[in-house]
C-alpha positions in Angstrom: -142.4 -84.9 98.4 -139.9 -81.4 98.3 -138.0 -81.5 95.4 -133.9 -81.5 94.9 -133.6 -78.3 92.8 -129.9 -77.9 91.6 -129.1 -74.2 91.9 -125.5 -73.0 89.5 -123.9 -70.0 90.6 -122.1 -69.4 87.6 -120.2 -66.7 84.9 -117.4 -67.6 86.3 -116.3 -68.6 83.7 -119.6 -68.9 81.3 -118.1 -71.8 79.2 -117.3 -73.5 82.4 -121.2 -73.0 83.8 -122.4 -74.0 80.8 -120.2 -76.9 81.0 -120.9 -78.3 84.1 -125.1 -77.6 83.2 -124.3 -80.2 79.8 -122.8 -82.6 82.7 -125.6 -82.5 84.8 -126.9 -83.7 82.1 -125.3 -86.5 81.3 -124.6 -87.6 84.5 -128.9 -87.9 85.2 -130.2 -91.5 84.6 -132.5 -90.3 82.6 -135.1 -92.1 80.2 -137.2 -89.2 79.1 -137.2 -85.3 79.1 -139.6 -85.2 82.8 -136.4 -87.7 84.4 -134.1 -85.0 84.4 -133.5 -82.5 87.3 -134.6 -78.8 87.8 -131.5 -76.8 87.4 -131.5 -72.7 88.1 -128.7 -71.2 86.5 -127.7 -67.5 87.1 -124.4 -66.6 84.7 -122.8 -63.7 86.1 -119.9 -62.7 84.7 -119.9 -59.5 86.5 -118.5 -60.5 89.8 -115.0 -59.7 90.2 -111.7 -61.4 89.3 -111.2 -63.6 92.5 -107.4 -64.2 91.5 -106.9 -60.4 91.2 -108.9 -60.1 94.5 -107.3 -62.7 96.7 -103.7 -61.4 95.9 -103.8 -58.3 94.1 -105.9 -56.4 96.3 -109.0 -56.0 93.4 -112.5 -55.7 94.0 -113.7 -58.6 96.0 -116.6 -60.9 94.2 -117.8 -62.1 97.8 -120.9 -59.1 97.8 -121.8 -59.9 94.5 -121.7 -64.0 94.8 -124.0 -63.1 98.2 -125.9 -61.3 95.8 -126.5 -63.9 92.8 -126.7 -66.8 96.0 -129.4 -65.2 97.4 -131.0 -64.9 93.7 -130.7 -68.6 93.2 -132.1 -69.1 96.3 -135.0 -66.8 96.1 -136.1 -68.7 92.6 -136.4 -72.1 94.5 -132.8 -73.4 94.6 -132.4 -76.3 97.4 -128.5 -76.0 97.1 -126.1 -74.4 95.3 -122.7 -75.4 93.4 -120.1 -73.1 92.4 -118.3 -74.1 89.0 -114.8 -72.0 89.7 -112.5 -73.6 91.8 -111.2 -70.5 93.4 -114.2 -69.0 94.0 -114.0 -71.5 96.9 -112.0 -69.5 99.1 -115.0 -67.5 99.8 -117.3 -70.0 100.2 -117.5 -70.0 104.0 -118.6 -66.3 104.2 -121.2 -66.9 101.6 -122.7 -70.3 103.4 -123.5 -67.8 106.2 -125.0 -64.8 104.5 -127.7 -67.8 102.6 -130.1 -70.6 104.3 -129.2 -73.0 102.0 -126.5 -75.5 101.1 -123.3 -74.6 98.9 -121.5 -77.8 98.0 -117.6 -77.9 98.2 -116.5 -78.8 94.9 -112.9 -79.3 96.0 -114.1 -81.0 99.9 -115.9 -83.5 97.6 -113.1 -84.2 95.3 -110.3 -84.5 98.4 -113.0 -86.8 99.4 -112.7 -89.1 95.7 -109.0 -89.1 96.0 -109.0 -90.8 99.4 -111.4 -93.7 98.4 -109.4 -94.6 95.2 -106.0 -94.1 97.8 -104.0 -91.3 95.7 -100.9 -90.5 97.8 -99.6 -87.7 95.9 -101.5 -85.6 93.2 -100.7 -83.0 91.0 -102.7 -79.7 90.8 -103.5 -77.2 87.6 -105.0 -74.3 88.9 -105.1 -70.3 89.0 -102.7 -68.4 91.2 -105.2 -67.7 93.9 -106.0 -71.2 94.3 -102.5 -72.3 94.3 -101.5 -69.9 96.7 -104.3 -70.1 99.1 -103.9 -74.1 99.5 -107.3 -74.4 98.7 -106.6 -78.0 97.4 -103.4 -78.6 99.8 -105.3 -78.1 102.8 -108.2 -80.1 101.7 -105.7 -83.1 100.5 -103.3 -83.0 103.4 -105.9 -83.4 105.6 -106.8 -87.0 103.6 -103.1 -88.0 104.1 -102.6 -86.8 100.1 -99.1 -85.3 99.1 -99.7 -82.2 96.8 -97.5 -81.6 93.5 -97.6 -77.6 92.1 -96.0 -76.6 89.4 -92.5 -74.5 90.1 -92.8 -70.8 89.8 -91.7 -70.0 86.4 -94.5 -73.2 84.8 -97.3 -71.5 87.6 -97.0 -68.5 84.8 -97.4 -70.4 82.3 -100.7 -72.4 83.6 -102.2 -68.4 84.2 -100.8 -67.8 80.3 -103.0 -71.3 79.2 -105.9 -69.5 81.5 -106.2 -66.2 81.3 -104.5 -65.4 77.4 -105.8 -69.1 75.6 -108.4 -70.7 77.1 -111.1 -68.0 78.6 -110.0 -66.2 75.4 -111.2 -68.5 72.9 -108.5 -70.1 71.9 -108.7 -73.8 73.5 -105.8 -75.6 71.4 -103.3 -72.7 72.2 -103.9 -73.1 76.0 -104.2 -77.4 76.5 -100.8 -77.7 74.5 -99.7 -75.8 77.2 -101.4 -77.6 80.1 -100.8 -81.2 78.7 -96.4 -80.2 78.4 -97.0 -78.8 82.6 -99.3 -82.1 83.3 -96.1 -84.1 82.2 -93.7 -82.1 84.4 -95.9 -82.7 86.9 -96.1 -86.6 86.7 -92.0 -86.6 86.1 -92.6 -85.7 90.0 -94.0 -88.5 91.2 -97.4 -86.9 90.2 -100.3 -90.6 90.5 -103.2 -88.4 88.9 -103.5 -84.8 87.7 -106.3 -82.5 89.1 -108.0 -80.3 87.2 -107.7 -77.2 90.0 -109.5 -74.6 87.7 -112.5 -75.2 85.4 -111.0 -73.9 82.2 -108.2 -76.5 82.4 -111.1 -79.4 82.4 -111.9 -77.7 79.4 -109.0 -78.3 77.4 -107.4 -81.9 79.9 -109.3 -84.8 79.4 -108.6 -88.1 80.9 -106.5 -89.9 78.2 -104.7 -87.4 77.0 -101.7 -88.4 80.0 -100.5 -91.5 81.0 -101.8 -91.0 84.7 -105.4 -90.7 85.6 -107.0 -86.8 84.6 -109.1 -85.9 88.4 -111.9 -83.7 87.4 -114.1 -81.8 90.3 -115.8 -80.3 87.6 -117.3 -83.9 86.5 -117.1 -84.8 90.7 -119.5 -82.1 91.5 -121.7 -82.1 88.7 -121.7 -86.1 89.9 -122.1 -84.5 93.7 -125.0 -82.8 92.4 -127.2 -85.8 91.0 -127.2 -88.0 93.5 -127.6 -84.7 96.1 -130.8 -84.0 93.9 -131.9 -87.6 94.1 -131.2 -87.6 98.1 -133.6 -84.4 98.7 -136.5 -85.7 95.9 -136.8 -89.2 97.8 -135.8 -88.4 101.9 -135.5 -91.9 103.4 -135.0 -94.1 100.6 -131.6 -95.6 99.2 -130.3 -93.5 96.3 -129.4 -95.7 93.5 -125.4 -96.4 93.1 -123.4 -94.1 90.2 -122.7 -97.7 88.9 -125.8 -98.6 88.6 -126.9 -94.5 87.0 -123.8 -94.3 84.6 -125.3 -98.0 82.7 -128.8 -98.0 80.5 -131.0 -101.2 80.3 -130.4 -103.0 76.6 -131.8 -101.7 74.0 -132.4 -105.0 72.5 -134.8 -106.1 75.8 -137.0 -102.9 75.6 -138.0 -103.7 71.5 -139.0 -106.6 73.2 -141.5 -104.6 75.5 -142.7 -102.5 72.5 -143.5 -105.6 70.7 -145.9 -106.8 73.3 -148.0 -104.0 73.1 -148.4 -104.3 69.3 -149.4 -108.0 69.9 -152.3 -106.6 72.8 -154.1 -105.5 69.7 -154.4 -108.4 68.0 -151.2 -107.8 65.7 -148.9 -110.9 64.8 -145.2 -110.2 65.4 -142.8 -111.7 63.9 -139.9 -111.8 66.5 -136.2 -111.0 63.8 -134.9 -109.3 66.7 -133.7 -111.5 69.2 -130.5 -113.5 68.8 -131.1 -116.3 69.8 -131.7 -120.1 67.7 -134.9 -121.7 67.2 -133.9 -124.7 67.2 -134.4 -126.9 70.2 -131.3 -128.4 72.7 -130.1 -131.6 71.5 -132.1 -134.4 72.6 -128.8 -136.0 74.3 -128.2 -132.9 76.0 -131.1 -132.3 77.4 -131.0 -136.6 78.5 -127.5 -135.8 80.0 -128.9 -133.2 82.1 -132.0 -135.2 82.5 -129.3 -138.2 83.8 -127.2 -135.8 86.6 -130.5 -134.5 88.2 -131.7 -137.9 88.6 -128.6 -139.5 89.8 -128.3 -136.0 92.6 -125.8 -134.4 90.8 -127.8 -131.0 91.9 -125.4 -129.1 94.5 -122.6 -126.8 94.5 -119.4 -127.9 92.0 -116.3 -125.9 92.3 -116.4 -122.0 91.5 -114.0 -122.3 88.4 -116.3 -125.3 86.9 -116.0 -129.2 87.3 -113.0 -130.8 86.1 -114.7 -132.8 83.4 -116.2 -130.1 81.8 -113.0 -128.2 82.3 -111.0 -130.7 79.9 -113.4 -130.9 77.4 -113.0 -127.3 76.3 -109.5 -127.7 76.7 -110.1 -130.5 74.1 -112.2 -128.8 72.0 -109.2 -124.9 72.0 -107.0 -128.1 71.1 -109.0 -129.5 68.6 -110.6 -126.4 66.8 -108.2 -123.5 67.8 -104.8 -124.7 68.3 -104.7 -122.9 71.4 -103.4 -125.4 74.8 -104.7 -124.6 78.3 -104.9 -126.4 81.5 -107.5 -126.7 83.6 -106.3 -123.7 85.8 -106.5 -121.9 82.8 -109.9 -122.7 82.2 -113.3 -121.3 84.0 -117.2 -122.1 83.2 -119.5 -119.4 84.1 -123.6 -118.8 83.9 -123.4 -117.8 80.4 -120.4 -116.2 77.7 -121.9 -112.1 79.3 -120.8 -113.3 82.7 -117.1 -114.1 81.3 -117.8 -111.0 79.4 -118.7 -109.2 83.0 -116.2 -110.7 84.8 -112.7 -110.4 82.0 -113.7 -106.5 82.2 -114.3 -106.4 86.0 -111.0 -108.4 86.3 -108.8 -106.2 84.4 -110.5 -102.4 84.1 -109.9 -100.1 86.3 -111.6 -96.1 86.9 -109.7 -94.6 83.9 -108.8 -96.9 81.6 -109.9 -96.7 78.0 -110.9 -99.7 76.2 -111.2 -100.5 72.4 -113.9 -101.9 70.8 -114.5 -101.9 67.2 -117.8 -100.5 66.0 -120.8 -101.5 65.1 -120.7 -103.9 68.6 -122.3 -105.8 70.9 -125.0 -103.5 73.3 -123.4 -105.0 76.8 -119.9 -103.6 75.7 -120.1 -100.2 76.7 -122.7 -100.8 79.9 -120.3 -103.1 81.1 -116.7 -101.2 80.8 -119.2 -98.5 82.3 -119.9 -100.3 85.6 -116.3 -101.2 85.9 -115.2 -97.4 85.4 -113.5 -97.8 82.1 -114.2 -95.5 78.8 -115.6 -96.9 75.7 -113.4 -96.2 72.7 -115.3 -97.4 69.7 -112.9 -97.6 66.8 -115.4 -97.6 63.4 -114.8 -100.4 61.2 -114.8 -100.4 56.8 -117.8 -100.3 54.8 -117.6 -103.8 54.5 -117.2 -104.1 58.3 -113.9 -105.4 58.5 -111.5 -104.2 60.9 -109.7 -100.9 60.0 -106.4 -101.8 61.5 -104.1 -97.8 61.2 -107.7 -96.7 62.9 -107.1 -98.8 65.7 -103.5 -98.3 65.8 -103.8 -94.7 66.1 -106.8 -94.8 68.7 -104.4 -96.7 71.3 -103.6 -94.2 74.0 -101.6 -94.4 77.3 -104.4 -95.4 79.4 -105.7 -98.0 76.3 -105.5 -101.6 78.4 -108.0 -103.6 76.7 -109.6 -103.9 73.5 -112.6 -106.3 72.8 -112.8 -108.3 69.4 -115.8 -110.3 68.3 -115.7 -112.1 65.8 -118.5 -113.5 64.0 -119.4 -110.6 64.7 -122.8 -109.3 66.5 -124.6 -107.3 64.7 -123.0 -106.9 61.2 -121.9 -111.4 61.0 -118.7 -110.2 60.1 -115.7 -112.5 60.0 -112.4 -111.6 60.7 -109.5 -113.0 58.3 -106.3 -113.8 59.2 -104.4 -111.5 57.4 -106.0 -108.6 59.4 -106.1 -111.1 63.4 -102.1 -111.1 62.1 -101.3 -107.5 61.7 -102.9 -106.3 65.0 -102.0 -109.1 66.9 -98.5 -107.2 66.0 -99.6 -104.2 67.5 -101.5 -105.3 70.2 -99.0 -107.5 71.5 -95.9 -104.9 70.8 -97.8 -102.2 73.1 -98.8 -105.0 75.6 -102.8 -104.1 75.3 -105.3 -106.9 76.7 -107.7 -108.4 74.5 -111.4 -110.3 75.3 -111.9 -112.2 72.2 -115.6 -113.2 72.1 -116.2 -116.1 70.2 -120.0 -117.3 71.1 -120.5 -117.4 67.1 -117.5 -119.3 66.1 -119.4 -122.1 64.9 -122.1 -120.5 62.5 -119.8 -119.5 59.7 -120.8 -119.4 56.1 -117.8 -118.1 54.2 -114.2 -118.4 55.2 -113.2 -119.9 58.7 -113.4 -119.0 62.5 -109.2 -117.7 64.2 -109.1 -117.0 67.3 -106.4 -113.8 67.7 -105.0 -116.5 71.2 -103.6 -118.1 68.4 -101.8 -115.3 66.6 -97.7 -114.8 67.8 -97.3 -113.1 71.5 -101.1 -112.9 71.3 -102.0 -116.4 74.2 -100.7 -114.3 77.4 -102.4 -111.3 76.8 -106.1 -112.6 75.3 -109.4 -113.9 77.5 -111.0 -116.4 75.2 -114.7 -116.3 76.0 -117.2 -118.7 75.0 -120.4 -120.7 75.3 -123.4 -123.2 74.5 -125.9 -119.9 73.8 -125.8 -119.8 69.5 -123.7 -122.9 68.3 -125.8 -125.5 71.2 -129.2 -123.8 71.0 -129.1 -123.6 74.7 -129.3 -120.3 75.3 -131.4 -120.4 78.4 -129.6 -122.7 80.1 -126.9 -120.1 80.7 -123.4 -121.7 80.0 -120.5 -119.9 79.1 -116.7 -120.5 79.6 -114.0 -118.4 79.4 -109.3 -119.0 78.9 -107.0 -116.9 79.6 -103.8 -115.9 81.0 -104.1 -118.2 85.3 -103.6 -114.7 86.9 -106.9 -113.5 85.1 -108.5 -116.4 85.3 -107.7 -116.3 89.2 -108.9 -112.9 89.3 -112.3 -113.9 87.2 -112.7 -116.8 89.9 -113.1 -114.7 93.3 -115.4 -112.3 91.4 -117.7 -115.7 90.6 -117.1 -116.8 94.3 -118.5 -113.7 95.9 -121.5 -113.4 93.3 -123.7 -116.4 91.5 -120.8 -119.3 93.6 -120.8 -121.4 90.3 -122.7 -122.9 87.2 -125.7 -125.7 87.9 -123.9 -128.5 88.4 -125.9 -130.5 86.1 -126.1 -128.1 83.4 -122.1 -128.8 83.4 -122.8 -132.6 83.3 -125.2 -131.6 80.0 -122.7 -129.1 78.8 -119.7 -132.2 78.1 -122.2 -133.9 75.7 -123.0 -130.8 74.1 -119.2 -130.2 73.3 -118.6 -134.1 72.9 -121.4 -135.5 71.1 -123.4 -132.8 69.1 -121.3 -132.5 65.5 -124.2 -133.1 63.7 -126.3 -131.1 65.0 -124.3 -128.4 65.1 -123.5 -129.3 61.3 -127.4 -129.3 59.9 -128.2 -126.3 62.2 -125.2 -123.9 60.5 -126.6 -125.6 57.0 -130.4 -124.0 58.0 -129.0 -120.5 58.9 -127.0 -120.7 55.8 -130.2 -121.1 54.0 -132.5 -118.9 55.6 -129.0 -115.9 55.2 -129.2 -116.5 51.5 -132.6 -116.0 51.2 -132.8 -113.2 53.4 -130.3 -111.3 51.6 -131.6 -111.8 48.3 -135.2 -110.3 49.8 -133.8 -107.3 51.1 -131.7 -106.5 48.2 -134.3 -106.2 46.5 -135.9 -103.7 48.5 -134.5 -100.1 46.7 -133.6 -97.9 50.0 -132.0 -101.1 52.1 -128.2 -101.6 50.8 -126.4 -104.6 52.8 -123.5 -106.5 52.6 -123.6 -109.9 53.1 -122.6 -111.7 56.2 -120.3 -114.3 57.1 -121.6 -115.9 59.8 -123.7 -115.2 62.9 -127.6 -114.7 61.9 -127.8 -111.1 61.6 -128.5 -108.6 58.8 -127.4 -105.0 59.6 -128.2 -102.9 56.7 -128.3 -99.3 55.5 -131.2 -98.3 55.6 -130.8 -94.2 55.1 -132.1 -94.8 51.9 -135.5 -94.6 53.7 -134.7 -90.6 54.9 -135.2 -92.1 58.3 -133.8 -92.8 61.6 -133.3 -96.4 63.1 -135.7 -95.7 66.0 -138.0 -94.3 63.5 -137.9 -97.1 60.6 -137.6 -99.7 63.6 -141.2 -98.1 64.7 -142.8 -98.2 61.2 -142.2 -101.7 60.7 -143.4 -102.9 63.8 -147.0 -100.7 63.7 -147.2 -100.9 60.2 -145.7 -104.4 59.2 -145.9 -106.5 62.6 -142.3 -106.9 62.1 -139.9 -106.5 65.0 -135.9 -105.5 64.6 -133.2 -104.0 66.3 -132.5 -99.7 66.0 -128.9 -99.8 64.5 -128.0 -96.8 67.2 -127.5 -99.7 69.9 -124.4 -101.0 68.5 -122.2 -97.8 68.6 -124.6 -95.4 67.3 -125.1 -96.6 63.6 -128.6 -95.0 63.7 -128.6 -95.4 59.6 -128.5 -98.8 60.2 -131.2 -101.8 62.0 -130.0 -105.3 62.6 -132.4 -108.1 61.6 -132.4 -111.7 63.3 -132.7 -114.5 60.3 -133.2 -117.0 63.4 -136.5 -118.3 62.8 -138.4 -120.0 60.7 -138.0 -119.4 56.9 -141.8 -119.7 57.3 -141.9 -116.7 59.6 -139.0 -115.5 57.4 -140.9 -115.7 53.8 -143.9 -113.8 56.0 -141.8 -111.0 57.3 -140.2 -110.2 54.0 -143.7 -110.1 52.2 -144.4 -107.5 54.8 -141.1 -105.0 54.3 -142.0 -105.6 50.3 -145.3 -104.5 50.7 -144.4 -102.0 53.1 -141.6 -100.2 51.0 -143.3 -100.5 48.1 
């Protein structure tokens, strides 16, 4: 099998070459070093200036570009990429002289813009790129109008590129670039192209009110795709959506535990977020009765009326929210409700804010939708930092994800914080996906939905479900409520994916909502007992520092006193003590924390704590 080896014809300029190399690494779906692609770089800064050659009769860069390209070909490169826009003026002549393909950054960028249905775009580039019409010609063939800066502003662009960015003064260059980008937006640009690789270094997504099109990033993604295609001829290459998301860290820990169990060691699982209680007997009977009566066929994709009526009543009684039946959707699990809401709201380049630490799946779902997750750290006690959230809101911010009670910290948002947050979000018209799956599991304080705050009902999609409060994780049933337009959009996704949630499970859920009050109370009482126990025991471990959780069934201790990263400590706890926990790094980079679930029997919790106290002395 022939390996796809990327050749980078670099040096025009060196920082852009290094940046392209870095982006290829980030764009590669690799789990270990050996999964990465081979890359050969010839960083040749002696290649003459392209703009000077094209416009002012300076020395031609073509001979040295050909020499460098041949060096890369002899070294084994399968194809070439060039991190310099202006040099593409010579790409056809270069291609004639070598026997491997040269990927045209300008052509692949034009194709990407066409697929996204842009009609008018602005461009920031060197005089050489602008005056040769490299982008204009490629984009006009795709039916896209191009706006270039007026002559005086174009001089400033050149000043930013040559006198500031290439000289290492990125801040000064950035100020000029931002000002001129905004001028292009005033002229009707629906997006702005970084038509010079130096511009890519200072103009990022979210800096301006329209999408930033970065050909350097597009080139990196195209190179990765092509390299994999060459390495796997005749096979379907994974889509870019799948390549950019990672597998669940919480699922990966289970694989390691199975390896330990094969050695005959009893593993105590304090990693999984599910109640260890059986589903209530009356709920199971309701499902069985529904199946025996033949209620096993398709239902309305949005959910059966009886269940949506029960959910509507639940919102009125528990949350003070009034949703009609068309504003409610029943989904196969709360995770899918989150997925549908993000897919319905988030487009390429949209920003989604989430307080950190956060549940592992939020980031990957946002990435799948083409959005960018912006994590905002909480305070030391894991309460919301309202000022930080406010300052993080930018022109591309569209959604905030709020999870209270929180996974992994157990923090519960108080009314004052929610009210302050609601004022900011309602003023800026930012949507909230409020994940309230742990709503019933509160030990101090009370649950308040942000949807109940002034101005937020029409901006909030509340997601909830049956897994945590009713011990129904394997039943896979959730629901969401919010503005009809968004719920309808979520329903379209559902119609073309899973059709509907299982009929008999929906029937059982009605019983769960109406007839399990005592079960929930007893389960919460037991979880509180376990919470108190595990907090007391962990607090005695000198190298751990703990904030007492008010809800959910996790503790999230600071383990920096151990001198180990979260992954190192989790492995030590598994291999030396047979206790499985989840590294904090998975929850937004909190590498000095671990998540411990107390959703296990008191007997197992006592044994686990005994093992850990012995391990840490």
